[in-house]
LOVOVO-970128 format. One record per residue (C-alpha): residue number from 1; chain; y, z, x. Coordinates in steps of 0.25 Angstrom, whole numbers, plus 2048, in hexadecimal, padded with zeros to 3 digits. Example, Ala and Ser with C-alpha at 12.3 -4.5 7.8 and 13.67 -1.06 7.14 Angstrom:
LOVOVO-970128
> i/ch/c2/c3/c1
> 1/A/7EE/81F/831;
> 2/A/7FC/81D/837;
This chain:
LOVOVO-970128
> i/ch/c2/c3/c1
> 1/A/64E/55F/8FE;
> 2/A/65A/559/8F7;
> 3/A/654/558/8EA;
> 4/A/64F/567/8EB;
> 5/A/65E/56B/8EE;
> 6/A/663/563/8E3;
> 7/A/659/56A/8D9;
> 8/A/65D/577/8DE;
> 9/A/66C/574/8DC;
> 10/A/66A/56F/8CE;
> 11/A/661/57B/8CB;
> 12/A/66C/584/8D0;
> 13/A/677/57D/8C7;
> 14/A/66E/57E/8BB;
> 15/A/66C/58D/8BD;
> 16/A/67B/58F/8BF;
> 17/A/67E/587/8B2;
> 18/A/673/590/8AB;
> 19/A/67B/59C/8AE;
> 20/A/688/597/8A8;
> 21/A/68E/59D/89C;
> 22/A/69C/59E/896;
> 23/A/6A5/5A9/890;
> 24/A/6B0/5A6/886;
> 25/A/6BA/5B1/885;
> 26/A/6BF/5B3/876;
> 27/A/6C6/5BB/86C;
> 28/A/6C6/5BC/85D;
> 29/A/6D3/5BD/855;
> 30/A/6DB/5C5/853;
> 31/A/6D8/5C8/862;
> 32/A/6D9/5D7/862;
> 33/A/6CA/5DA/864;
> 34/A/6C9/5D4/872;
> 35/A/6C1/5CB/87B;
> 36/A/6B5/5C4/876;
> 37/A/6AC/5B9/87D;
> 38/A/6A3/5AE/87A;
> 39/A/698/5A9/883;
> 40/A/691/59C/885;
> 41/A/686/596/88E;
> 42/A/68B/588/88C;
> 43/A/69A/588/88A;
> 44/A/698/582/87C;
> 45/A/690/58C/873;
> 46/A/697/59A/873;
> 47/A/693/5A7/86E;
> 48/A/69B/5B4/86B;
> 49/A/697/5C1/872;
> 50/A/69D/5C8/866;
> 51/A/6A3/5D3/86F;
> 52/A/6B1/5D7/872;
> 53/A/6B1/5D8/881;
> 54/A/6C0/5DE/883;
> 55/A/6C9/5E3/879;
> 56/A/6D8/5E1/87B;
> 57/A/6E0/5ED/880;
> 58/A/6ED/5E8/885;
> 59/A/6F9/5E0/87F;
> 60/A/703/5E1/874;
> 61/A/6F8/5DC/86A;
> 62/A/6EC/5E0/871;
> 63/A/6E5/5D3/86F;
> 64/A/6DC/5CB/878;
> 65/A/6DE/5BC/875;
> 66/A/6DB/5B0/87E;
> 67/A/6D2/5B7/888;
> 68/A/6D0/5B0/895;
> 69/A/6C6/5B3/89F;
> 70/A/6C1/5AF/8AC;
> 71/A/6B6/5B4/8B6;
> 72/A/6BB/5B6/8C4;
> 73/A/6B3/5B3/8D1;
> 74/A/6AF/5C1/8D1;
> 75/A/6A9/5C1/8C3;
> 76/A/6B4/5C9/8BD;
> 77/A/6B9/5C4/8AF;
> 78/A/6C8/5C4/8AD;
> 79/A/6CE/5C3/89F;
> 80/A/6DC/5C1/89A;
> 81/A/6E1/5C0/88C;
> 82/A/6ED/5BF/882;
> 83/A/6F0/5CE/87E;
> 84/A/6FB/5CB/873;
> 85/A/701/5BF/86C;
> 86/A/70F/5C3/86F;
> 87/A/716/5CE/878;
> 88/A/70D/5D0/884;
> 89/A/712/5CB/891;
> 90/A/704/5C9/897;
> 91/A/6F5/5C8/894;
> 92/A/6E9/5D1/895;
> 93/A/6DF/5D2/8A1;
> 94/A/6D2/5D8/8A3;
> 95/A/6C5/5D5/8AC;
> 96/A/6B7/5D8/8AB;
> 97/A/6AA/5D7/8B4;
> 98/A/6A0/5D6/8A8;
> 99/A/6A9/5D3/89C;
> 100/A/6A5/5E0/896;
> 101/A/6AE/5EA/89E;
> 102/A/6BC/5E6/8A0;
> 103/A/6C8/5EB/8A8;
> 104/A/6D4/5F2/8A2;
> 105/A/6DC/5E8/89B;
> 106/A/6EA/5E5/8A0;
> 107/A/6F6/5DC/89D;
> 108/A/6FA/5D1/8A7;
> 109/A/709/5D1/8A5;
> 110/A/70B/5C2/8A9;
> 111/A/718/5C0/8A1;
> 112/A/71E/5CD/8A2;
> 113/A/729/5C7/8AA;
> 114/A/72D/5BE/89E;
> 115/A/732/5C8/894;
> 116/A/734/5BE/889;
> 117/A/725/5B9/88A;
> 118/A/71F/5B8/87C;
> 119/A/711/5B8/87F;
> 120/A/706/5B6/889;
> 121/A/6FA/5AE/883;
> 122/A/6EC/5AA/887;
> 123/A/6EB/5AD/896;
> 124/A/6E1/5A4/89D;
> 125/A/6DA/5A8/8AA;
> 126/A/6D6/59D/8B4;
> 127/A/6CF/5A1/8C1;
> 128/A/6D4/598/8CC;
> 129/A/6C9/596/8D6;
> 130/A/6D2/590/8E1;
> 131/A/6DD/59A/8E1;
> 132/A/6D3/5A6/8DE;
> 133/A/6DC/5AC/8D3;
> 134/A/6DD/5AC/8C4;
> 135/A/6E8/5A4/8BD;
> 136/A/6EC/5A9/8AF;
> 137/A/6F4/5A0/8A6;
> 138/A/6FA/5A4/898;
> 139/A/704/59F/88D;
> 140/A/711/5A7/88B;
> 141/A/71E/5A4/884;
> 142/A/72C/5A7/889;
> 143/A/736/5A3/87F;
> 144/A/741/59A/883;
> 145/A/73A/596/891;
> 146/A/734/589/88D;
> 147/A/736/57C/885;
> 148/A/72F/57C/878;
> 149/A/72C/574/86C;
> 150/A/72B/579/85D;
> 151/A/724/586/862;
> 152/A/72C/593/860;
> 153/A/731/598/86E;
> 154/A/728/5A4/86D;
> 155/A/71C/59A/86D;
> 156/A/720/591/878;
> 157/A/715/594/883;
> 158/A/713/590/891;
> 159/A/708/594/89B;
> 160/A/70A/59E/8A6;
> 161/A/701/5A2/8B2;
> 162/A/6FE/5AE/8BB;
> 163/A/6F3/5AE/8C6;
> 164/A/6EB/5BA/8CB;
> 165/A/6DF/5BD/8D4;
> 166/A/6DC/5CB/8CF;
> 167/A/6E3/5CD/8C2;
> 168/A/6EC/5D8/8C8;
> 169/A/6F6/5D0/8CF;
> 170/A/6FC/5C3/8C8;
> 171/A/705/5B8/8CD;
> 172/A/712/5B7/8C6;
> 173/A/712/5B0/8B8;
> 174/A/715/5A1/8B9;
> 175/A/717/596/8AF;
> 176/A/709/58E/8AF;
> 177/A/70C/583/8A5;
> 178/A/718/57E/89D;
> 179/A/714/571/897;
> 180/A/721/570/88F;
> 181/A/71A/575/883;
> 182/A/714/582/87E;
> 183/A/706/584/884;
> 184/A/6FC/58F/883;
> 185/A/6ED/592/886;
> 186/A/6EC/58A/893;
> 187/A/6DF/58A/89B;
> 188/A/6DD/586/8AA;
> 189/A/6D1/57E/8AD;
> 190/A/6CC/57A/8BB;
> 191/A/6C6/56D/8B9;
> 192/A/6C4/56A/8C8;
> 193/A/6CA/56C/8D5;
> 194/A/6D9/56A/8D4;
> 195/A/6D7/566/8C5;
> 196/A/6DB/56F/8BA;
> 197/A/6DD/56E/8AB;
> 198/A/6E5/576/8A2;
> 199/A/6E1/577/894;
> 200/A/6ED/57C/88B;
> 201/A/6F2/57D/87D;
> 202/A/6FE/576/879;
> 203/A/704/580/870;
> 204/A/70F/578/86A;
> 205/A/710/577/85B;
> 206/A/70D/568/85B;
> 207/A/701/56A/864;
> 208/A/6F9/577/865;
> 209/A/6EE/570/86C;
> 210/A/6E6/570/879;
> 211/A/6EA/567/885;
> 212/A/6E7/566/894;
> 213/A/6EF/565/8A1;
> 214/A/6EB/562/8AF;
> 215/A/6EE/567/8BD;
> 216/A/6E9/568/8CB;
> 217/A/6EC/577/8CC;
> 218/A/6E8/582/8C2;
> 219/A/6F7/586/8C2;
> 220/A/6FC/579/8BE;
> 221/A/705/571/8BD;
> 222/A/6FE/56C/8B1;
> 223/A/6FF/55D/8AE;
> 224/A/6FB/552/8A4;
> 225/A/6FA/55B/897;
> 226/A/6F1/554/88E;
> 227/A/6F1/550/87F;
> 228/A/6EA/55B/877;
> 229/A/6DB/55B/877;
> 230/A/6DA/564/86B;
> 231/A/6DF/564/85D;
> 232/A/6EB/56C/85A;
> 233/A/6EA/57B/857;
> 234/A/6E0/57E/863;
> 235/A/6E2/588/86E;
> 236/A/6DB/591/878;
> 237/A/6D3/587/881;
> 238/A/6C8/58C/889;
> 239/A/6C2/583/894;
> 240/A/6B4/583/89A;
> 241/A/6AC/579/8A2;
> 242/A/69E/577/89D;
> 243/A/696/56D/8A6;
> 244/A/69F/561/8A8;
> 245/A/6A8/564/89C;
> 246/A/6B4/56D/899;
> 247/A/6B3/574/88C;
> 248/A/6C0/578/885;
> 249/A/6BF/582/87A;
> 250/A/6CB/584/871;
> 251/A/6CF/58B/865;
> 252/A/6D3/582/859;
> 253/A/6DA/58D/852;
> 254/A/6DF/587/846;
> 255/A/6D1/582/842;
> 256/A/6CC/58F/847;
> 257/A/6C1/588/84F;
> 258/A/6BD/589/85E;
> 259/A/6BC/57B/864;
> 260/A/6B9/574/871;
> 261/A/6BA/567/879;
> 262/A/6B3/562/886;
> 263/A/6B9/55A/891;
> 264/A/6B6/556/89F;
> 265/A/6C4/551/8A3;
> 266/A/6CE/559/89A;
> 267/A/6D2/54B/895;
> 268/A/6C7/548/88B;
> 269/A/6C2/553/882;
> 270/A/6B6/553/878;
> 271/A/6B5/55C/86C;
> 272/A/6A8/565/86E;
> 273/A/6AA/56D/861;
> 274/A/69C/569/85D;
> 275/A/696/56F/86A;
> 276/A/69C/57D/86A;
> 277/A/69A/58A/863;
> 278/A/6A5/594/863;
> 279/A/6A3/5A2/85B;
> 280/A/6AD/5A4/850;
> 281/A/6B9/5AC/853;
> 282/A/6BA/5A8/862;
> 283/A/6C8/5A6/867;
> 284/A/6CC/5A0/874;
> 285/A/6CA/5A6/882;
> 286/A/6C4/5A0/88F;
> 287/A/6B6/59B/893;
> 288/A/6B0/5A2/89F;
> 289/A/6A3/59C/8A6;
> 290/A/69A/5A7/8AA;
> 291/A/68C/5AA/8AF;
> 292/A/682/5AA/8A3;
> 293/A/67E/5B8/8A8;
> 294/A/68C/5BD/8A4;
> 295/A/68A/5B9/895;
> 296/A/67C/5BF/895;
> 297/A/681/5CC/89B;
> 298/A/68C/5CD/890;
> 299/A/682/5CA/885;
> 300/A/679/5D5/88A;
> 301/A/684/5DF/88B;
> 302/A/689/5DC/87E;
> 303/A/67B/5DB/878;
> 304/A/67E/5CD/872;
> 305/A/673/5C4/86E;
> 306/A/674/5B6/875;
> 307/A/66E/5AD/86A;
C-alpha cells in the first residue's frame, strides 16, 4: 500500500514538472516598439515569440524598458516597466489575463513627492506570499541626497519600494536599499522561509558588476553584500529556480552578449554559458514560471511554429 502511494505521488510530481514552462519578458533597443517575450520549457534554451505584446503609450519618451512581470494567485499577469531615461516620476503599469489583451496603461507616480528626482529605473515586481501583496522596487537618483564616489550626482542611485495588493492603492514610497554606493537593477529572491537574497548591480564606476546581499525579510535590511560574481559591465539580473539550482541571467552589455551562472547557495557560482541559448537582440526583463499550456496557447494564437 505504501509503495502504491509513493508511486502515485511520484507520478503526480512528474506530471506537474512536465507542465512547467517559462516566459522571459524582453525588449529590443531602442525600446520604443514595446514588450517582447521569450519562452522555454527547461529554463536554458529560449525561443522568441517574435511578437510585440504591448506597445508603450505613456511616459515622456514612451519607451518600454526593463519589463518586469509576475503572475498573481488569481492568474492575472502584472507588468511594470521603465517609461523614460529621465524626467518621469513613476513607472508604467498594465495587466492581462491572457498576455494578448492588456488593461489601459497607467503611470504609477511613486517619486512625485520628490521633485528633484532624476529618473525611475527598472521597477521590479515581487509577490510576497506571506503578506499577500506585491512589492515593487526600483532605482532613482535624488541629487545631493546620498554620499557618492566618482559618479556624477545625477547618476547616484538608491533603491526604493512601494507595496500594493491591487495596483490601485500603494503604500508610501520608502528607501529600500542604501548600500553606501550607487545601486540599480535589484531583484528580490525567496530562497526559503525567512531566507531572502537580493541580486543587485553595483553601479559605481570601478565596479559595474553584479553582487548579492542577504536578509530574513523581503524588505531587508540587507546584509553581507558579496564580492562580484560577474565581470564588470554586466547588469539586469533575472533569476529563476530550475530543479535544485538558481539560474541568474544577465546582460553583459559591453560584450553585447547574454550570459548566465548557476548557484545552489548564492555563494558559489558556475558559468553555464555553454548550456544556454538566448535569441539575438534580447534585453533584460524577468523570468516567470508558467504552466506549459500558457505557452502553447500563445503559440497557437500567434500562429508561431514551435520547432
